[in-house]
N, C-alpha and C positions, 0 to 999 in steps of 0.2 A: 613352447606351443601353447595355444590357448586351450582352456579346458572345454570339454564338450558341453558343459551346462550353459555356457554362453549362447550356444547355437541351437540347442535342442528345440527351443520354442519357435525358432525361425523357419521351420520347414513348411508351415502353412502356405508360404509364398509359392512353393513348388508342388502344388496339389494337382497340377495338370499332368497329362500322360507323359511319362519318361522325363521326369525332371533333371535326370543326369545330363540330358542333351542341352540343358540350358547353358548359355555362355558364362564365362568368368568375365567380370569387369575389372579394368585396370585404369587408374587415372593418375596424372602427373601434371605439372605446370607446362611441360613441353616434351622434348625428345628423351628426357632423362629415363623415363619409365620404359623406354625401349630395352633398357638393360634387364628389366624384370620380364618384359615380353619374351626376349630371346631365351631367358632361362625357362619360361613356361613351354616355349617350343622344344627345348631339350629335355625337360623333366616330365612334362605332361602333354605330350604330342597329340593326344586325342581330344584335348579340350578346345572348344570354340571360345573365342575371345573378342570382347569389345574394348578398344583402347580409346580413351579420351584424354586429349592434351588441352590444357587451359591456356593456350598460347596468347590469347588476347590480354591476359592479366599477369603474365610472368614478367619478372621473377617473383616467386612467392617468398623468398628468403628475406626481403626487406619489408613485408607486409606486417600489419598488426594481427594479434591473435583474433580480434573480432572480424577482420576481413577474411582470414584464413578460414574461420568457422563458417562464415557465410558462403564462401566459394565451395567448401567441402559439402555443405548441405545442398547447395544447388546441384552439384555434380552427381551426388549420391541419389538425389530425387530423380534425375534424368536416367541414371543407370538402372534404377529400380523400375522405372517405366519401360526400359528395355528387356525386363524380365531376366536379369542376370541371377545367378544362384549364389554368387560370392563376389566380394570386392577385395581386390588388393590395392590398398592405399600406397601407390608406388612413389610417394612423395614424403620425404623425411620431415619437412616443415609441417605438412598436414598431420602426419603421424604423431609429431611432437605436441602440436598445439590443439588438435581437434578430435583425435581418435576416440578418447575415452568418452567425450560428450556424444558424438554421433553414434557410437555403438549403443548408447542408451535410447536413441531417438528412432533408429532404423531397424526394422525387423528383417535384417539380412546379415549373413556373416561378413565381417570386415577385418581384414588382416592389415596390420602396419608393419613397417620394415625395421623399426628400432629394436624391439625385443629379440627377433631373430639375429640381428646384427650384433647385439650386445652379447648374446650367448656364444656366438661364434668367436667374438673377439677374446673372451676370457679363456677360450680353449686354446688360443694361439699364443698369448704373451701375457706379461705382467706389467709392462710399461706401454700404455695404450694411448696413442694419439688418434684424435677425431678431427677430420676436416669437414665442415658442414656450412650450411647457409647461416648468415647472421642470426636469423630467428631460431633455427634449430639450436645453434651453439648457446644462444642466450637462455633458452629454455632449460638447458642442462639435461635434457631428456636421455641422452646417451650416458652421460656421466652417472646419473641416477640409476639407470637400468644396469649398467655395468657393475657398479659398486653394490647394488642389491644382490647381484648374483655372486660376486667375489670381492668382499670388502677389503681384501689384502692387496689388491692391484692398485696401480697409480694411473690416473686418467687426465689427460691434457686436451683441450679443445681449442680450435682456431676457426673463427668465422671467415668465410672466403666469399665475399660479395661479388667479385668479378668473374668467378668460374662459370656460373650458369649462363650469363650473357655471352661469354666467349664461346662456349660450347654451342649455344643456340645459333650463333653467327658462324659457326663452322671454321673457327679460328684455333683449333686445337694444335696445329703445327706452326702457328705463328710464333716467331721468337719472343714476342711480348708475353705470350701465354706461359712460356717457360720461366720468363723473369717473375711474373706474378706468382707462379707455383713455388719458385725458390723462396720468395719472400714469405709466403704462407707457411712453408715447411720449416723454415729456419728455427723458430722458437720450439718446435716439436723435436728437431734434430738436437738442439741444445739440451734437451731432457733425455736424450739417448733412448728414444722409444724403440721398441722391438716389434710393434704392430701398428699398422695405421688403418683406421676404418674409413671407408667411403661413406661419410655421413649424409650424402645426397645421391640420388640414383643417376644424376648426370655424371658424377665423378668418375665412374669406371671408364667412360669414354677417354678420360685423361690418363689412363694406366700407362702408356708408353712414356709420356712426359714425366709423370711422377716416378716411375721406375728408374728413369735415367738420373734422377736427382737424389734417390734414396740409397742408403747403403744395402748391400745385397741381403743382409740378414733380416732386414725389416719386412715382415709379412703384411700383405694387403688383404683386408677383409671386405668382401663385396656383399652387403646385406641382400642383394637381389637373389643370390644363389640360395640363401637360407630361408627367405620368406616364401619362396616357391616350394622349397622342401617342406615347410610348415603347412603350406596350402595343400600340398599332396596328402599329407597326413590327416588334415581336416576333412578333405573330400572323402577319404576312405572311412573316417569315423562316422560321417554323416550319410554314407551311402550314395554320394553324389558324383563319384568319379565316372566320366564318360567312357564307354567301352566301344563307341561307334566312331565313325570317321567324323572329324571336325568340319564345321563350316569355315569358309574363309574369314580371316580376321577382319573385323570391321573397325575402321579408323574414323574418329571424329575430333574436331578442334573447335575452340571458340574463336580463333583468329583466322588467318589465312591458310586454306587448305593447301594451296599450291606450294607455299613456303615450307609447310611441314612435310609435304611429300618430297620436296627436294632435299630437305635436311635428313629425312628418314632413310632414304635409299641406301646411303653408305653404311647404316647400322643394320639394316634388314636384308640387304642383298637383293631387293626388289623395289620397284617404285609402288608405294601403296596408293590405293584410291582413297581419298579422304573427303569427308563431308563436313560442312560447317553447322554448328549448333548454336543457336542464340538463346540464352535464358531470358525468361520473361518474368514480369511481376506475378503472373499467374502461377508459375512453377514455384516461386518463392512462397506465395500465400498458402500453397498446399502444405507447407510445412508447419504452419502456425495453427 
């Protein structure tokens, strides 16, 4: 969990009446962050939420750090304009490559998924595999976080460039997806892992496929569960937990709203109404 000192100076944003009622912002490159949204519904059912999917620019996992940082700054600027009280960066790639920088630039509490996921992983096992986007794997963010917490464990990482496009295309039950998953898991199974971390919020959507390929003793870690638990603790710490009824979740994307709505219905259990947001040079200039 992040220390309170990081956020104590950020409460000036919420000087309006009843800041507890302000929404929580979540963003991801696409539908992956819906795994975090579902956990918010379960663990923090009174919170209002704004969800942003940067679908025009996915997948993030093949982007450079400079691109990821630019995208993250744009999204955070927009969420701040929506007067959110906290942001969950429901994107492992952004968490790995941009979190520390933007936390110094934005006066708003920002939670990433990697540290909560790493803490959960070391509680589960000693031989830990991480499947992630190529950018997250290359950053070694999970490996560093896990070894910092528990230097005695062993960590292996695999970059999985095809997973996000397959999930976004709703091809989870396609036989090809199982073939791809088997290839990605093979080097981890050779190391006899006992724990597998979903190093991308898209990947819990693949749980049935992965479970069918993994030995029964291998435990899965979904960082979405744990980042929301950390969010709940921070809201309590800051006195920002909402005790009133929430507003309907607001969905926005940078790409095609209809496509996101159609993809999201199977994960949400309802058809979301989705708006399109276009970032402009004006929004970017406000950061400089």
